C-alpha positions in Angstrom: 15.9 -0.4 24.2 16.5 3.2 23.5 15.9 4.2 19.9 17.7 7.4 18.9 18.5 7.0 15.2 19.4 10.2 13.6 21.0 11.9 16.6 19.4 14.5 18.8 19.1 18.2 18.3 22.4 19.9 18.6 24.4 16.7 19.3 25.2 13.1 18.7 25.3 11.4 15.3 26.4 14.5 13.5 23.0 15.1 12.0 22.1 18.3 13.9 18.5 19.4 13.5 16.9 16.0 13.2 14.6 14.9 16.0 15.6 11.5 17.4 13.2 8.5 17.2 12.3 7.8 20.8 10.1 5.2 22.4 6.9 6.5 24.1 8.2 6.1 27.6 5.3 7.1 29.8 3.1 4.0 30.6 0.2 6.3 31.3 0.1 7.3 27.6 0.0 3.7 26.4 -2.4 2.7 29.2 -4.8 5.5 28.3 -4.7 4.7 24.6 -5.2 1.0 25.1 -8.0 1.5 27.7 -10.0 4.1 25.7 -9.7 2.3 22.3 -9.9 -1.2 23.6 -6.5 -2.3 22.2 -5.1 -5.6 23.4 -1.4 -5.3 24.1 -0.8 -8.9 23.2 -2.2 -8.4 19.7 -0.7 -4.9 19.1 2.5 -4.2 21.2 2.2 -0.4 21.5 4.3 -0.6 24.7 7.2 -1.9 22.6 6.7 -0.4 19.1 5.2 3.1 19.7 7.7 5.9 19.0 7.7 9.6 18.8 9.9 12.4 17.3 9.0 14.7 20.2 12.0 15.5 22.5 9.8 15.1 25.6 8.8 11.4 25.0 6.5 11.4 28.1 4.1 13.8 26.3 4.4 13.1 22.6 2.7 15.2 19.9 2.5 12.3 17.4 2.9 8.6 17.9 4.2 6.3 15.2 4.0 2.5 15.0 7.1 0.5 14.1 7.4 -3.1 13.0 9.4 -5.3 15.3 12.2 -5.5 12.6 12.5 -1.7 12.3 12.5 -1.3 16.0 15.3 -3.8 16.4 17.2 -2.2 13.5 17.0 1.3 15.0 18.0 0.0 18.4 21.1 -1.7 16.9 22.3 1.7 15.8 24.0 2.4 19.1 26.5 4.8 17.5 23.7 6.9 16.0 25.1 6.7 12.5 21.7 6.4 10.8 20.2 9.6 9.5 16.5 8.8 10.1 14.2 11.2 8.2 10.9 9.2 8.8 10.1 6.0 10.6 6.9 4.2 11.2 3.2 4.8 10.5 1.5 7.8 12.2 -1.3 6.3 14.3 -2.1 8.8 17.0 -1.9 12.6 17.5 -2.3 14.5 20.8 -5.5 16.5 21.0 -6.7 19.3 23.2 -10.0 18.6 24.9 -12.9 21.0 24.8 -14.3 19.5 28.0 -17.8 20.6 28.3 -18.7 18.1 31.0 -16.1 19.5 33.3 -14.6 16.2 34.6 -13.0 14.7 31.4 -13.5 11.3 32.9 -12.3 8.5 30.6 -11.0 11.0 28.0 -7.8 10.1 26.1 -5.3 12.8 25.1 -4.7 11.1 21.7 -6.9 10.8 18.7 -6.7 8.2 15.9 -5.3 9.7 12.7 -6.5 9.0 9.2 -3.0 7.8 8.1 -3.0 4.9 10.5 -6.7 4.1 10.7 -6.6 1.2 8.2 -3.8 -0.5 10.2 -5.3 0.3 13.6 -8.9 -0.7 12.9 -8.6 -4.4 13.4 -7.2 -3.7 16.9 -9.6 -1.1 18.0 -12.6 -2.5 19.9 -14.0 0.6 21.6 -14.9 4.1 20.3 -16.5 2.6 17.2 -20.0 3.7 16.2 -22.0 2.1 13.4 -24.6 4.7 12.3 -27.2 3.9 9.7 -26.7 5.5 6.3 -29.5 8.0 7.1 -27.7 9.0 10.3 -24.3 9.3 8.5 -26.0 11.6 5.9 -27.3 13.8 8.8 -23.9 13.9 10.4 -22.2 15.0 7.2 -24.9 17.6 6.5 -25.2 19.0 10.0 -21.7 18.2 11.4 -23.3 17.0 14.7 -26.1 14.9 16.1 -27.7 14.7 19.5 -28.8 11.7 21.5 -32.2 13.2 22.4 -34.4 16.0 21.2 -33.6 19.3 22.9 -36.4 21.9 23.0 -33.8 24.7 23.2 -32.2 23.5 20.0 -35.0 22.3 17.7 -32.9 22.6 14.6 -30.4 20.0 15.7 -30.8 16.5 14.3 -31.0 13.4 16.6 -29.6 9.9 16.3 -32.5 7.8 15.2 -31.5 4.2 15.7 -31.4 2.6 19.2 -28.2 0.6 18.4 -26.4 3.8 17.3 -27.6 5.7 20.4 -26.2 2.8 22.7 -22.8 2.9 20.9 -22.6 6.7 21.3 -23.5 6.5 25.0 -20.9 3.8 25.5 -18.1 5.9 24.1 -16.1 8.5 25.9 -15.4 12.1 24.9 -12.8 12.4 22.2 -11.9 10.5 19.0 -14.2 7.8 17.6 -14.6 5.9 14.4 -17.8 5.9 12.3 -18.3 2.8 10.3 -21.7 3.0 8.6 -24.0 0.0 8.5 -24.6 -0.8 4.9 -25.8 -4.4 4.9 -29.5 -4.3 4.2 -29.8 -0.6 3.4 -30.1 0.8 -0.1 -28.6 4.3 -0.9 -28.8 7.4 1.2 -31.3 9.3 -1.0 
């Protein structure tokens, strides 16, 4: 179903200037997001409920998630009488890659956004890293960590825990979620 609530720019619905609510129509966008973040389409139907306000819905700037009910309600507005100011929860935003490796293999053009992280977290199974509290403190202090010592950059901190290193190595370039391990640890000094 085409969702256009609010009319398009310069026409339809009589609400000139409002961007329409459009489904994300490029399956490559949804496939990339689901693949990189490990999202199961059966549990979270991005292919049905992901929308954008970007006129070119094959290359959206931001992706919002609708509930089934809201999607059906907007789709029922075939005459575009609704003036839609905002719809859905922002979950992804397009990012530009600073591809230092040169190949960009496995990279996704979309990053998770803070607004939708709480809703998305139960569905994300990849790109999650569980640093120790000491590592998290180093990340916050130094703004980066390396996997291994680098003699050319002796001032750079290194991930200390083997489990954290394995999770970082398993992730692809781009957005990831840091969920600190806090179980048996006490304070961060």
